[in-house]
N, C-alpha and C positions, 0 to 999 in steps of 0.2 A: 585436551579438553573433550569431554564426551559430547556427542552430537545433541543430546537432549539439553545439556547445559548451554550450548551455543544457541540452540533454538529459543530457550528461555530468555537469554540475554537479548536476542534479536527482538522478541516480542516486548520485552521491557523497554527497549530502545524506542520502538514504535509507540508504545503506550505512554512514554514520557512526553512525546510531542502531542499526542491526543489529550493527555492530561493538561498540557500547557494551555489548550483552548477550552478546557473544561469538560472533557469526556474521558473518564477513566473506565475503559472497557473491561478491565480485569476485575472490577468490583462485581460482587454477586448481584447487586442492584444499582443501577445507574442513578447517581445523585447529581442534581444540578447545583452548581455553586456560582460564585460571582464571576468566575472566568467563563462559565457557560453562558451567562447572560450577556457578558461583554461580547462574546462571539456572536450570539444571536442578534444583539443590537447592531453590531458592526455590519453583519450581512444584510439586515433589514435596511439600515441607513444607506448602504451601498446601492441596494435595489431602488429605494425611493428616490435618492438623488440622481441615479442614472436615468430613471424614467422622467424625472423633472427636466434633466438636461436634454433628453431626446425631444421632449415637447418644445423646449426653447429652440432647438436646432431645426425642428420641423417648420417653425415660423419663418426660417431663413430659406431652407431648401430641403426637399425630400432626400437628396443625396447626403446632406449633412446629418439628417436624422438617421439615415442608414449607417453612416459611420459611427454615430454615437451609440447605436444599438449593439455594436460589437461588444461593448462593455458588459452587456447583459449575460454573455456567455459565462463569465467568471462567477457572476452571482448565481446563475442557475446551477452551475457545477457545485459551488459551495453549499447551496441550499439542499441539493440532492444528497451530498455526503452527510450533512447534519441530520436530515430526515432518516437516512438509511441507518445511521448509528442509533438514533432514538427508537426506531421501530424494530431493528434486528439485533439489538445488543445481546440478548440471551443466546441467539444462534452464533453470533460472532465469537463470544466468549467460550461457548461450548466447543466450537470448532478448534479454537486455539488450544484448549485443554486436551481435547481428544488427540490432536496432532502431537502434542508434547508427550502424551502417554504412549502413542505409537512409536515415537522416537526412543523412549525409554525401554520399550519391549524389544525392539529390533536391534538396538545397539548391544544387547546382551547375547545375541546369537553367535555371530562370528564377525571377523574383520571385514568381510565383503559387504555386509549390511552397514557397518560403520562407515565404510568408504562411500557407499551410495548416499547415506544421509549427509555426510560431510560435503559431498559434491553438490547436493541440493542447496545446502546453506551457503557454500562458497559462490554458487551461481547467483543466488538471491542477493548476497552482500555486494557483488560486483554491480548488479543492476541498481540497487539502492544507492550505491556510491555515485553512479552516473546521474541518477535523478537528483540527488542531493546537490552535487556540484552544479548541475544545470539550474536548479532553483536559486542557489546562492548567487551565481553570476548574474542571472537575469534580473533578480529582484534588487541586487546591489546597483546594477546599471539604472534600473527604473527609479530608484530612490535617490541616487547620487547625482544623476545628470541634471535635474532641475536646480539643485544646490550649486553645482559647478557652473552652470550657465548663468545663474544669478550673480555669482562672484565675478565672472569674467566680463560680461557685458551688460549686466543689470536687467536682463530679460527675465520676466517672471513666468516660468513654466510650471505647470502642476504635474504631479506624478501620474494621475489619471485625468481623463478628460473633463469630468463634471466639476462644476463649481458649487459651493454651498450657498443656498438661497440667503440673500441678505448679508453676505460676507464678501465685500469687494476685494479683489486682488490688488487694486491700486494702493490700498492701505497696508502699511507694514504689518500691523497686527492681524489684519484680515488674511494676508498672504501666509503669515506664520501659522495661524490657526488652521487654514486650509491645508497647508503642507503637513502639519502634525496629524490632522484628521486622516489624510490620505496615507500617511506613514503607518498609523495604527492599523488601518484597514489592510495595508499590504503585508504587514508583519503577520497578522492573523491569517490572511489568505495564504501566504507562503508556507507557514507552519501547517495550516490545515490541509492544503493541497499535498504537501509532502507526506503528511501522516496518512491521508486518504489513499494516495498512490502506493504507499508502502503496504498498507493493509490489502489493497487489491493484488499487489505482487506477491505478498505473503500467501494469499489463498491460491492464486493461479499457478505460481511456481511449484506448489506441492504436487501438481499433476506430473511434472517431470520427475520429481523425487519418487512418487509412487510408481512411475514407469521404470525407474532404475531398480526399485525393490523387486518389481515383477521380473526384470531381467536377471537379477540374482537368483530368484526362485527357479527360473527356467534353466539357468546354468547349473544349479544343483540337481535339477531333474535330469538334465543331459548327462551329468557326471554319474548319476545312478544308472542310467541307461547304458553308458559306456562300460561300467563295471559288469552289468548284466551280459552285454555282448561278449566281453572278454571271458566271463565265467563260462558261458555256453561253449566257447571254443575248446575249453579244457575239460568240461564236465561230461559225464557219461550220458548217453542217449536216454531221455525221459527223466533225467534227474531234475529235482526242483531247485529253483534259484533261491538262495538264502536271502536275497535282498528284495523279494517281492513286496513285502510289507512296507519297506522303506520307499520303494518305487511308487506304490499306491498312495502313500502318505504325501510324497512330494507332488504327485500329480493332482491330488485333490486340493492340496494347499495352493497350488498355482491357479487352478480353476476358480476356487473360491475368491482368491485375491483379485483375479481378473474380473469376476462378476461384481465384486464390491467396488473395484476401481472404475468400472464403466457405468455404474448406476448413477 
């Protein structure tokens, strides 16, 4: 499979999870749908209920309030990712399209560039696999442990710390409603965090891919230089080297790529 096709499948995979929470970044214009509003409401409710729980814990002890404030880290992270997508959607989409075009251009040159592009994709897929497994294991443990504890000894433990105002955990329906509300928040958070981390890795890991392309260009330049050295050994004194144009082309191409890469 061509590297450009693999890159397209990778972006479609990431966009699938983003679309699950209501953000289709590959659309020319970002449209808000019911999934988007569910995500926004879930993040907002998580923040409001977390602050409410912090206030209640502050009445007990400042140390308990400090413990409860740890939950705000997830809310801030999720809010930052949502705001970033809303504000920078055109740039994110343009970067993905430009990178795919770059893959299509360089895979046509020679196998060395294809190997460099495939290496970058393989590297990224391995990282995403570790992230995906980590999220699946951690969120399954978070969501299943309260249910398992309830079955074994009847202890009612919530997935996250906060309780819903006016919904008592002592009541069966109240506990079930709280559990389901927490479960929805965790599903949205898990999918959103995985999609956000995948987008970050997709952008950052291209640095290594661009570095590999630069290495291929340098290798091509060195190959031309080696040919020039070998030709000079057998050429007459003062004879012109037939590959001077090729040498200059490779040199300028490497310099321009390095300048673009470091900007």
